C-alpha positions, 0 to 999 in steps of 0.5 A: 744210569748213563745219564747219572754217570755222565753227570758225575763225570761232568762234575768231576771234570768241571771241578778241575777247572775251578779255583777260589781263594780264602784268607785267614788272620790268626794270632802270632805265638812265641818262637823257639830256636832249639837246635836239633843235632841228630835223630832219635833212636829210642822206642818213643820215636816220632821221626818221619812223615805224618799226614792228616788234616786240621781245622782253622778259619780257612776251613779244613786243610790238608797237612804233611808233618815231617818230624825230626826228633832227638830225645825231647827236642823236636823240629818239624816242617808243616806242609799245608795244602788244599783238600778236595772239599776245600780247594781254595786253600793256598799251599805253604810250608812252616817251620816248627820247633818244640818239646816232646814228653816221652812218658805222656806222649804229649808234644807242643810245637811252636811256629818259628818261621814261614819257609813258604808263606801261603798268602799275605796275612797268614800267620803260624799257629802253634799246636799241641796234642798226644800220640797213641801208644803205638806212635801211629796216630796223633790227635791235637788242637791248634792253639787259637780260638779260630781253629780246631783239631789237628789229626795225623796218621803216621806214613809207614815206610821202610828205609829202602822205600825212603831211599827210593823215592822217585826224584828223591821227593819224599812226598811221593808214595810209589806203592800202595796197600791193595787191602786198603779200602780206598785202593783202586786201579784201572788200565786201558789201551788205545791204538796210536798208529798202524804199523803199515804207516811208515815210521810208526814205531814205539820210539817215534810214538814215545818221543812224540808223547814226551814232546808235549805235556798234553799227551801225558796230563789232562791239560789240553793244548799244553805244548810244553815239552815233558821234563823229567822230575818237573813238578806241575800244578794242574787245574784247582791246585792238583800238583804232580811230579812226572818221571820219564823212563826212556828204556821202558818207553813210559812216563809216570805221573805221581800225585803230591799232597793237595791233589784230589786223588793223592796218593796215587800215580798213573803210568803211560807206556808205549806198547805194541801189538802185531799190527799197531803201536799203542799206549797203555795207561795204568792208574793206581792209588789209595786216595779219596774219590776212587769211584770218580777217579775210575769213572773219569779216567777212560775219558781223560786218557782216551782224549789224550791218546786221540790227540797223540794219535793225530799228532803222530800220524800228521808227523809221519804223513808229512815225512812220507810226502 
């Protein structure tokens, strides 16, 4: 059993160091220049974020579709990114415009332009399809012979949630449904320094933790200082955004679309006991591969805490000499 768990962890950690690229040549479709002056407020409202996947020549690809609608006119940003099973897909964002039939619940969207082209040779492919009667899911097809279906689910969020996105980034999911079958969480605490060591305080450990990114992400030897709200891409295209809470002596890493554990987050908080300063790491999310996430987390964050502990004790030892 221990051997199986070690193999699983090795596979998961190794996957974070691999990256490959693919390309796709598809047909250019007509463009539309419909202007969208305001959002829809009627019952057939498809405004908001929709997340899912589609199939084209490059293989299955993740997508988040941000829709703005007024009556029958629609504009949308199509944010595409790699899935864990197909990590070679480059990220990109395309602008689409089209029309929505409120009676049949059918929509057709045509590519306008790339906002961020994934790679040279990539061309926008139109798509069409229909929404379910509750406007919670979408099923359609990319209109190119080399492509297949596109399936999306609505990302439900209240107005207050939209306004409270960390870093004002609406790609971030900050709360998770604990009844979701994919929901998982973990927590671990490791000692950093003994209070008998002069200068071993929460403030000192926290300032050291945010002095280098290797103490807050699984990226050993990265001595770049941590910056609030900076977006960073980890190995194999796993994007995150980090926030710093100095009042709470904590940082939080939020996964972004394309991360193998998205949606999810981890918070690393400097804590203390009667005798020591510690770091507590709490992870939570509803992404795929929850078993792998829970398995590898202790190794990843214990390694980061060991590096942090060595650094703190070195600094304090030099100060006392």
